[in-house]
C-alpha positions as CSV (number, residue, x, y, z in Angstrom):
1,M,26.1,2.1,-20.2
2,M,27.5,5.3,-21.6
3,N,26.8,8.6,-19.8
4,V,26.8,11.5,-22.2
5,S,25.3,14.8,-21.5
6,T,23.2,17.0,-23.5
7,K,25.8,19.8,-22.6
8,Q,28.7,17.6,-23.9
9,L,26.8,16.9,-27.0
10,R,26.3,20.7,-27.9
11,A,29.6,21.2,-27.5
12,F,30.5,18.7,-29.9
13,L,27.7,19.9,-32.2
14,A,29.7,23.4,-32.0
15,L,32.9,22.3,-32.7
16,S,31.8,20.7,-35.8
17,Q,30.1,23.8,-37.1
18,H,32.9,26.2,-36.1
19,R,35.8,24.1,-36.1
20,N,37.6,26.1,-33.5
21,F,37.9,26.2,-29.9
22,T,38.1,29.5,-29.0
23,R,34.6,30.6,-31.2
24,A,32.7,27.1,-30.6
25,A,33.3,28.0,-26.7
26,A,31.8,31.6,-27.2
27,S,28.6,30.3,-29.4
28,I,27.8,28.2,-26.2
29,C,28.7,30.6,-23.7
30,L,31.6,28.6,-22.0
31,S,35.7,29.2,-21.2
32,Q,37.7,27.9,-23.5
33,P,39.1,25.4,-20.6
34,A,35.5,24.3,-19.9
35,F,34.4,23.6,-23.4
36,S,37.3,21.5,-24.0
37,A,36.6,19.7,-20.7
38,L,33.3,18.6,-21.8
39,I,34.8,17.2,-25.7
40,N,37.5,15.7,-23.5
41,G,35.3,14.0,-21.4
42,L,33.0,13.2,-24.8
43,E,35.9,11.2,-25.8
44,A,36.5,9.5,-23.0
45,E,33.1,8.5,-22.6
46,I,32.2,7.2,-26.1
47,G,35.9,5.4,-26.4
48,F,37.1,7.0,-30.1
49,R,38.5,10.6,-31.0
50,L,36.1,13.1,-32.4
51,F,38.5,15.5,-33.7
52,D,42.3,15.4,-35.2
53,R,43.4,19.2,-34.1
54,D,46.7,21.1,-34.2
55,T,47.7,24.3,-34.0
56,H,46.5,25.3,-37.0
57,R,43.1,23.4,-37.5
58,V,40.4,21.5,-35.9
59,R,38.4,18.5,-37.9
60,P,35.9,15.8,-37.4
61,T,37.4,12.4,-37.7
62,P,35.8,9.7,-39.9
63,D,34.4,8.3,-36.5
64,G,33.3,12.1,-35.0
65,E,31.4,12.9,-38.5
66,S,29.4,9.7,-38.3
67,F,28.7,10.7,-34.7
68,A,27.5,14.1,-35.8
69,A,24.2,12.2,-36.8
70,I,23.7,10.4,-33.7
71,A,24.6,13.6,-31.7
72,A,22.0,16.3,-33.7
73,H,19.4,13.4,-33.5
74,L,19.8,13.1,-29.7
75,V,20.2,16.9,-29.1
76,G,17.0,17.4,-31.2
77,L,15.2,14.6,-29.1
78,Y,16.2,16.1,-26.1
79,D,14.8,19.6,-26.9
80,S,11.5,18.1,-28.2
81,S,11.1,16.1,-25.3
82,A,11.9,19.7,-23.0
83,K,9.2,21.1,-24.7
84,E,6.8,18.7,-23.9
85,V,7.7,18.9,-20.2
86,A,7.5,22.6,-20.3
87,A,4.3,22.2,-21.8
88,I,2.9,19.8,-19.3
89,G,4.4,22.3,-16.6
90,R,2.2,25.1,-17.9
91,G,-1.0,23.0,-18.4
92,E,-1.0,22.8,-22.0
93,R,-0.9,19.0,-22.3
94,G,-3.0,16.5,-20.7
95,R,-6.2,15.6,-19.3
96,V,-8.9,17.0,-16.7
97,C,-11.5,15.4,-15.8
98,V,-14.7,16.9,-13.8
99,A,-17.4,15.8,-11.9
100,A,-20.2,17.8,-11.4
101,L,-24.0,18.2,-10.8
102,P,-26.1,18.6,-14.1
103,S,-27.2,22.2,-13.0
104,V,-23.5,23.2,-12.9
105,A,-22.5,21.5,-15.6
106,V,-25.4,23.8,-17.7
107,S,-25.0,26.9,-16.1
108,W,-21.5,27.6,-14.9
109,L,-19.1,25.3,-17.0
110,P,-20.6,26.4,-20.7
111,S,-18.8,30.1,-19.3
112,V,-15.6,28.5,-18.1
113,L,-14.7,25.8,-20.9
114,P,-14.9,27.4,-24.3
115,D,-11.9,30.4,-23.1
116,F,-9.9,27.2,-21.2
117,R,-10.2,24.8,-24.5
118,A,-9.2,27.6,-26.6
119,N,-6.1,28.2,-24.4
120,H,-5.0,25.1,-23.5
121,P,-6.4,23.2,-26.8
122,Q,-3.8,20.1,-26.4
123,V,-6.1,19.4,-22.9
124,R,-8.4,16.8,-23.1
125,V,-11.7,18.0,-21.3
126,E,-14.1,15.3,-19.7
127,L,-17.1,15.8,-17.9
128,I,-19.0,13.8,-15.7
129,D,-22.5,15.2,-14.8
130,A,-24.2,13.6,-12.3
131,L,-25.8,13.8,-8.5
132,S,-24.1,14.4,-5.6
133,D,-23.1,11.2,-4.5
134,R,-21.8,9.7,-8.1
135,C,-19.9,13.0,-8.3
136,L,-18.0,12.5,-5.1
137,Q,-17.8,8.2,-6.3
138,A,-16.0,9.5,-9.5
139,L,-13.5,11.5,-7.3
140,A,-12.8,8.4,-4.7
141,D,-12.2,6.4,-7.5
142,G,-9.6,8.7,-9.1
143,V,-11.6,8.8,-12.4
144,A,-12.4,12.6,-11.6
145,D,-9.9,15.2,-10.7
146,F,-12.2,17.3,-8.6
147,A,-16.1,17.4,-8.3
148,I,-18.3,20.4,-8.2
149,T,-21.6,19.3,-6.1
150,A,-23.7,19.9,-3.0
151,P,-22.5,17.2,-0.7
152,R,-24.0,16.4,2.6
153,A,-20.9,16.2,4.3
154,T,-16.9,15.8,3.2
155,P,-15.2,12.9,3.7
156,P,-12.2,13.1,5.9
157,D,-9.6,11.8,2.6
158,M,-11.0,15.1,0.7
159,A,-10.6,18.9,0.6
160,S,-14.2,21.3,0.0
161,E,-14.0,24.7,-0.9
162,K,-17.0,26.3,-1.1
163,L,-17.7,28.5,-4.5
164,C,-21.1,29.6,-4.0
165,E,-24.7,29.4,-2.3
166,E,-28.1,29.6,-4.1
167,A,-31.6,30.2,-2.8
168,F,-34.5,28.2,-3.4
169,H,-37.7,28.9,-5.6
170,F,-41.1,27.9,-6.3
171,V,-42.0,26.6,-9.6
172,C,-45.5,25.7,-11.0
173,R,-47.7,26.2,-14.2
174,D,-49.0,29.4,-14.9
175,D,-52.5,28.0,-14.0
176,H,-51.3,27.2,-10.2
177,P,-53.3,28.9,-7.7
178,L,-49.9,30.5,-6.6
179,A,-48.9,31.3,-9.9
180,E,-49.7,35.4,-9.2
181,E,-47.5,35.7,-6.4
182,A,-44.7,38.1,-6.5
183,A,-42.9,35.9,-3.8
184,I,-44.5,33.1,-1.7
185,R,-43.9,32.6,2.2
186,L,-43.6,28.9,3.6
187,D,-46.9,29.7,5.2
188,Q,-48.6,29.7,2.1
189,L,-47.2,26.6,1.5
190,A,-48.8,24.5,4.5
191,G,-50.9,21.9,3.3
192,M,-49.8,21.8,-0.1
193,T,-48.6,18.5,-1.9
194,L,-45.3,19.5,-3.7
195,L,-43.4,16.9,-6.2
196,N,-40.0,15.7,-4.3
197,F,-36.7,15.2,-5.5
198,A,-35.0,11.9,-4.5
199,G,-33.4,11.6,-1.2
200,N,-30.1,11.0,-3.4
201,T,-30.2,14.1,-4.6
202,S,-28.8,17.7,-3.4
203,I,-32.1,19.0,-3.9
204,G,-33.9,16.5,-1.8
205,Q,-31.5,16.3,0.9
206,Y,-31.9,20.1,1.2
207,L,-35.9,20.0,1.3
208,G,-35.8,17.3,3.2
209,K,-34.3,19.7,6.3
210,V,-37.0,22.0,5.9
211,L,-40.2,21.1,4.4
212,P,-41.5,18.2,6.5
213,G,-44.3,18.9,8.4
214,R,-44.9,22.0,6.7
215,V,-46.1,20.3,3.3
216,C,-46.8,17.0,1.9
217,F,-44.8,15.1,-0.5
218,D,-46.0,13.5,-3.8
219,S,-45.4,10.0,-3.5
220,L,-43.9,10.5,-7.0
221,E,-39.8,11.2,-6.4
222,V,-37.5,12.2,-9.3
223,E,-34.0,12.5,-9.5
224,Q,-33.6,14.3,-12.8
225,L,-34.5,18.0,-13.4
226,T,-35.9,17.3,-16.7
227,T,-38.4,14.7,-15.5
228,M,-39.3,17.5,-12.9
229,M,-39.6,20.0,-15.8
230,G,-42.0,17.8,-17.8
231,L,-43.5,17.1,-14.3
232,V,-44.4,20.8,-13.8
233,A,-45.2,22.0,-17.5
234,A,-48.1,18.9,-17.7
235,G,-49.6,20.1,-14.5
236,V,-48.5,17.3,-12.4
237,G,-48.0,19.6,-9.4
238,A,-45.6,22.3,-8.4
239,S,-41.7,21.9,-6.9
240,I,-39.0,23.9,-5.1
241,V,-35.4,23.9,-6.9
242,P,-32.4,26.1,-6.4
243,E,-31.3,28.9,-8.5
244,L,-28.7,27.1,-10.6
245,A,-31.4,24.5,-11.3
246,L,-34.0,27.2,-13.1
247,Y,-32.6,26.8,-16.4
248,Q,-35.0,24.4,-17.1
249,F,-37.7,25.8,-15.7
250,R,-37.3,29.0,-18.1
251,R,-40.0,28.3,-20.8
252,P,-43.7,29.5,-21.4
253,G,-46.3,28.1,-18.8
254,I,-44.0,27.8,-16.1
255,R,-43.6,30.2,-13.1
256,I,-40.6,30.9,-11.4
257,I,-41.2,32.7,-8.0
258,A,-39.0,33.7,-5.3
259,L,-39.4,32.0,-1.6
260,A,-39.2,35.0,0.5
261,D,-38.3,33.0,4.0
262,F,-36.8,29.6,2.7
263,P,-34.2,29.3,5.9
264,V,-31.6,27.5,3.9
265,R,-29.4,27.9,0.6
266,R,-27.9,25.3,-1.2
267,E,-24.3,25.6,-1.2
268,I,-21.6,24.5,-4.3
269,H,-18.5,23.0,-3.4
270,L,-14.9,22.1,-5.0
271,I,-14.1,19.2,-3.6
272,T,-10.4,17.3,-4.5
273,R,-8.4,14.7,-2.9
274,T,-6.0,15.5,0.0
275,D,-4.1,12.7,-1.3
276,R,-3.6,13.4,-4.6
277,T,-1.9,16.5,-6.4
278,L,-4.0,18.0,-9.3
279,S,-2.2,18.2,-12.5
280,S,-1.1,21.8,-14.1
281,A,-3.9,21.5,-16.7
282,A,-6.8,20.4,-13.8
283,T,-5.3,22.8,-11.5
284,R,-5.8,25.9,-14.4
285,L,-9.4,24.3,-15.2
286,R,-9.8,24.7,-11.1
287,A,-8.7,28.3,-10.7
288,A,-10.6,29.4,-13.7
289,I,-14.0,27.9,-12.0
290,V,-13.2,29.4,-8.8
291,D,-12.6,32.5,-10.8
292,H,-15.7,32.1,-12.5
293,A,-17.8,31.7,-9.1
294,V,-16.0,34.8,-7.7
295,A,-17.2,36.9,-10.2
296,A,-20.7,35.4,-10.2
297,E,-21.1,35.7,-6.9
298,G,-20.2,39.2,-7.3
299,R,-22.4,40.4,-9.9
300,A,-25.3,38.7,-7.5
301,A,-24.0,40.6,-4.7
């Protein structure tokens, strides 16, 4: 198997063009002895003479002329491949898959993805908008590069970085008895029946820490924010949701009221696997999301 370097091929092409060792060596920034060594080494490797040279001139042999097209093709292929490798290193090529809570997918990612996609048009971005457990499963299965969710606990093979924390709000129809309150205390909810989120949702898990014993939960449990919004809008009941989920409830006929003394805030974390290195493209998208989270927290403060 031949072992020919691109440096040798570039030296050959330079000498084919300039037909003078001194000028050819200068064109690729080499000393003449080093340049001559490249040409001699190339001829020894391929097994035939590439140039006829004497004290007056240098010219390609017939075999050298045939080899010129091959050398130009190989150098061009190397250069284009090197550009592709550099683009991958700059995060301009590849695929990124993000698993995120629906509330994050709607509230944060639309603020990040347009600029990222404009600056990285050759990167394919895939989004899994799902409940917390499914986000973590997609990460564990290697489908997602990272997850943005509110985990109950971080598995030992994953690393977690807190992006933000958000307050909870009371949501009800505008004919609810508490609809005109500016803020609501927990003791005002005593004995009230609230619509609840299922236990496999991050919202349901947070509410389950605080509300048992204070309120009654309706036997009807839901997983999706859109379903909860429909139930509240229909007057079936009221509920409590975190701030990032409020986009579903900002519509006529529904009131959103701050909870004055709710004792917990939902934490949103960006989670990666400790045994996998993020691609350059995923690293750049992750950085953009973290920057957005920091800026959003600063605005909120």
